[in-house]
N, C-alpha and C positions, 0 to 999 in steps of 0.2 A: 746623455740628455736628450729628449724627444723633441720634434720640431715645435710641438705646442709648449714645451717648457722653455725654449729658447726665446719665445716671444716675451714681451713685457707681461709679467704676472698681473692677473686680475683677482683682487681680494673679493671673496664671497663668504660672507658671515654666516654662521650658524651657531645655535646654542647646544652646549652640552651639559646635561643634568643628569641626576640620578636615574630619572626614568629612562633616558636614552641609554646610558651605560647598561642598565639592568635588562633593557631589552634586547640588547646584543649578548651580554654575558649569560643570563640565566638559561636560554635556550641552548647555547653552545656548552655550558656547563652540564646540563643534562645529557647532550649528545655525547660529550667527551668522557662522561662518567661511564657510559656503556663500553668504552674501550678497556679500561681496567677491569671492569665487570667481566668482559671477555677473557682477560687474563686469569682471573679468579676462577672463572668456569672451566677453562682449559686446565689449570692447575688441579682443580677439584677433580675433574674427569681422570687425570693420569694419577693424581694422589690417593683416588679410590682404590687404584690397582695395587697399592701397598708396597710398591717398589721405589726406594730411593733413588736408585739410578735412572728409572724412567722419569721421574720428576726432575732429576738433575739434567738429563738429557734434553727435556723440554725446555728447562731454562737456559741451558747452554745454546740450543738451537734458536730460541727467541732472541738471544743476545747477538749471536752471528748474524741473524736475519735483519735485525734492526740496525745492527752496524753497517750492513749494506744498504738497506732501504732508507734509512734516515739521512744518508748523505744526499739523497734526492728531495729531501723535505722541502728545498727551496721551491719546488713545483707547487707547493701550497702556500707557504710563506711569502715567497717572492711575488707569486700571482697576486696574492691578497693586497700586499703593499702597492703594487702598480696599478691595480684595479681601483683601489681605494683613492689613490691620488688622482686617477683620471675621473673618478666619480666626483671628487671635490672640485675639479676644474670644469665639470659638466660636459664630458666628452664620451658619450655612450659607444661611439664607433671605437675609440681606442681601448675602451673596457673590453669590448668584444675581441679586438685584435690581440690583446694581452692574452686572452684566454686560448685562442687558437694557436699561437706561438707555443704557449706552454704544453698544449695538449700534443702537438707535434714532437716536442722534446720527450715528452711522458712515454709515448708509444714506442718511439725508437729506443729510448734507454730501457724500456721494460723488456723489449725483445732480446736485446743484447744480455740483460741479466738472466733471462730465462735460459739462453743458449749457454751462458757460463756457468750454469748451476753446478756441475762437477768440480770446476775450479774453485767455487766458493766453498764447497763442502770440504774439499781438501784443505784450504787455507783455514778454515774454521776448526777443524780437528787439529791442526798443527797449533793454532793460536790457543785454544782452550786447555790442550794438554791434559784433559780429564782422563779418568779411568776408561777402559775399554768399553764397558757396558754403557756409560754415559755418551761415549764418542757414537757408538752405534744408533743410539736413539736420536741423537742430535743431527746425524747425516740423513737419516730418514726424513726428519721434520724439514730441514732446510732444502733438500732436493725437491720434495713435493711443493712446498710453498712457494718457492721461487718461480713456479709456473704461474703463478697470479701476477707476476710483476706488470706486464702491460696494463692489466685492468687497474691494479692497486695505484700506480703511478698516474694514471688517468683520473682516478678518483681524487688525487691530490689537487690536479689542475681544476677539477670541477669545483671542490669545495673552496679552494683559493678564490675563484671568480665570485661565488655566491657570498662569501664572507667579505670580500672586498667592497661589495655593494652594501654591506650591513644587513643581509637577508639571512638572519640567524634562523629563522624558521625553516627555510628551505635546507639550511645546512643541517638542523636537527634531524629533518626527515630522512636525508641522506645517510646520515650516521647511524640513526636507529635502525633504517633498513639493513644497513651493512651489518652491524653488530648483532642484532637480533637474529638474522638469518645464520650468521657465523656461530653464535651460541647454540642454537637449536641443532644445527648440523654437527657441532663438536660433541654434543652429548649423544646424539643419534648414531654417529659413526664411530666415535671414539669409545663410547662406554657400552651401548645397547648392542652395536653390531661387532664390538670387541677388536676394532681396528687399532686401538691404543693411539700412540703419537701419530701414525700416519693418518688416522681418521680426522684428528684435530687438525693437520696440515691440509687435507682435502677439503675440509668444511671452509677454510680460509680462502682456498682457491675459488670454490663455488660462490661464496658471498661476495667477494671483490667482483667477480664477473656479473653478477645481478645488479649490484649497485652502480657499476659502471655504465652497463647498458640502459638503465633506468634514468639515471642522472644526465647522460649525453643526449637521450631522447627529449628530455624535457627542455634541455637548453637549446637545441636544435629548433624545437616547435617555438621557443622564444625568439630566437634570432630570425626566424622567418618573418615575424611580425614587424621587424625593424629594417631600415634601409640598408641595402647591401654595402659591404666594405669597399671602400675606394680601391682601384687596381693597384696592386703593389703594396697594400697596407701591411701585409704579413711579412714583406721583405724590406721594411723601413730600416734602413742601415743604423741610424741613430737609436732607433727603439730596441733593436736587436743587440747592440752594443751595451745599451743600459741594462738589458734583461741579463745578458751573459756575464757582465761584471757582477751585478747583484747576485745572480745565481751561483757564481764561483765562490764569493766570500761567504755566503749562507751554507754552501755545501762543505767548504772547510770547516766553517763552524761546527755544522751538524755532525761532521765525521769526528771532529775532537771531542764532541759532547758524548757521542756513543762510545768513542774509544775509552772515555773515562768510566763509563758504565761496564764496559767490557773487561777493563782492568780490574774493576770492583769484583766482578763475577770471577775472573780468572783467579785472584788473590784469594777469593773464598774458596775455589776448588783446590788451591794449593794446601789449604787448612783442612782438607778432607771432604768426602761426598756429603756428609752430614751437615757440615758448615754450607756447602753450596746449595743443598737443598733447602736448609733453614732460611737462608738469605734469599732465595728464589721466592719463597713464600712471603717474606717480609717486603720484598721489592714491590710487590702488589699494593702495599700500603703507600708506599713512595709514589707509585704510579696513580693510584686513586687520589691522593691529595694533590698531585700534580694537574690532574685534569679538572679537579675542582678550580685551581687557580687559573688554568688555562682558559676558562670562560672569561675571566677579566682581562687576561692577557690578549685573547682575541678582541675584546672590546677596545683596549689600548691600541692594538694594532690597526683595526679598521679607523677609528677616530683620529689617531695621530696621523695616519696616511691621508685621511680626508682634509684634516687642517692643513696639512703641508701642501696638498694640492690646491686647496682654496687660498692658500697664503694668509691663514687667519690664525695669528698667535694665540688670542684669548682661549679659542677652542682648544688648542694644543695643551696649554697650561691646566685648563680645567679638566681635561680627558686624563693627564697624567695624575692630578690630585684625586680625583674620584676613583679611579682604578686602584691606585694605592691603598685608599681608605677601605674600599670593599674588599681587596685582596687580603690585607691584615686582618679584618674582622672575620672572614670566612676562614682563614687559615688557623686562627685560634679555636674557632668552634670545631674544625676538623681534628686538630690534635687531640682536644678534650674526647672527641667522640671516639677516636681510635685507642685512647688510654682505657676508656670504659668498657669497650666492646671487643678489644683487638684479640682477647684469647678465644672468644666464641668464633671469630672470623678465621683464626688460625686453625681451629679444630674443624671447620668447614672445608678448609682446603686441602687438608692431609689427615690420613688415619694413622701415620706413622707415629708412634709415641715419642720416639728420640727427636724427630723433627719438630713435633709440637712443643716439646720442652725447650729446646734450644731456641726456637722462634719466640717463645713467650719470654725467655731471659732478656732478648735484644729488642723486644717491641717497643720501649720507649725511644730508642734511638730512630727507629722507622717513623714512629707518630710524629716526632718532632721536625721531621723534613718538611712538613707543611709550613711552619713558620720560617725556617732558615731559607726557605726556596722562594717566599713571596716577592722580593725585589727581583730575583734572577728572572722569574716568569714575566713580571710587569715589564720590566726594562727591555727583555726580548721583544715584547709586543710593541713597545713604543718606537724601538730602533728598526725593527723589521717594517713597521707601517710607514716610517719615515724614509725608508731605504737607505739608512746609515750603515750599510753593510760592513764597510771596511772596520768600523768600530766595533761591530759585533764580533768580527773574526778576530782582531787583535785583542780585545778583552777576554775573549774564550781562551785564547792561547796562553795569556797571562795567568788566567784562572787555572788552566790545566797545568801549568808549571808549578802553581802552589799545590795542587792536588798530587802531583808526582812526588813533591818534596815531603808531603805529609805522608804518602803511602810508604816511602822509604824509611820512615822514622816510627810512625804510630803503631802500626801492626805488630812491629817487632816487640813493642813494649805492652802493647795492651791486646793483641790478638784481634778477634773479631770486632771487639769495641773499638779497636784503633782504625779499623776499616771503616765503620760508620761514622767515625770522628773525621776522617779524611773527606767522605762525601759531604758532610755539613759544611766543612772549610771550603770546598769547591762551590758549593751553592752561594754561600755568603760571599765570596770573592767575585762571582759573576755579577750578582747585583750591585754591590757597592762599587765596583770599578766602572760600570756603565752609568750609574747614577752620578759619579763624580763628573764626567766628561759630558752629560746631556746638556747642562746650561750653556756650554761653549757652541755645541752643535746647534742648539736652538736659535742662539743669537745670529749665527751665520745664515741658517735657513729662512728666517723671518725678517731678515734685514730690509729695511724699508727703501 
């Protein structure tokens, strides 16, 4: 608890309506959509080479990389929640201090990850236990892409700060810059220059560096127009304890989440390279639907955090209601869109006939993740913005246990369909478990 939070809370009212929700959600929806589109472009670049092993290697490499990087997602989500609450309390100096604390952690952790690249490659190869050709492609991708770690984690902190202030236009600009540069270079290096998987990885390194440098420059120019931070603001013990406790819980939550996706990919690999490649194509549908929903999760995160900082319960309730409404509405449209156009998208991502055929067979399972994942995404946003991180961690562990139980039974009976059933149960469990305990946490937080 920070010094400002230990003082008597001051209620600061503000209105949450559809316009405010959409003003945050829509720009970030567009921004987030470029990330799975990047995955589609990368998959299409490698898929055009017509080698299922390279496609599987790219998928395995992305899983290993995300398993490592997403454990540091707290640098984005934790920063957003803390900045949003400071924004709600009308404390701009604390907003800036939160950012600098996060950036220091980001740069330090990024250099450690870059140096540890050989160890990560070795561990990833052991974990995936894929065929030799898949492992070779995966190792090349991960070793190169980890060089972007200091820049990528810095981008997490930068985005967390601007989203905490509700500046979705700024966030949209940063994400568009990052992903458009990445997509352009992926095609140029991976396909035109023939670098394959290595070219896709180098494209990411360059794009992360460009986005970090430009984003940090813009924030420094902004901070120069503000009063300087008080001496010792970055070493505030209470604030640091709050940040590290929050970051610890979110890191565990993120690690478990990516662990579930890694186990999903690994089980697919055990069913053969063809299944691994088909699921890699289909996971882009899940990611695409997720980033549609993440726009409203971001709105929930910022508005819930702002309401907690302002100690204004009506805004919190309204934020939950409206982000849920829009989340379910969008998810239904997305699922229908995928069912109607999915075969064409699969054909765009790979030229391998067998991969296309298998992906088409399991397309409905991937399309419906948009609906089953609504509550998981929205509740994540509410709990992160409110900094109820312990509940996020505990409910993720509970849902992961459900996922493991499903993985031990359903694939044995239903094969790859059983894998997708397990994923749906995992998403539903996350959303319902958090929704069930939200009223209790809200009553404690907004107690008069």
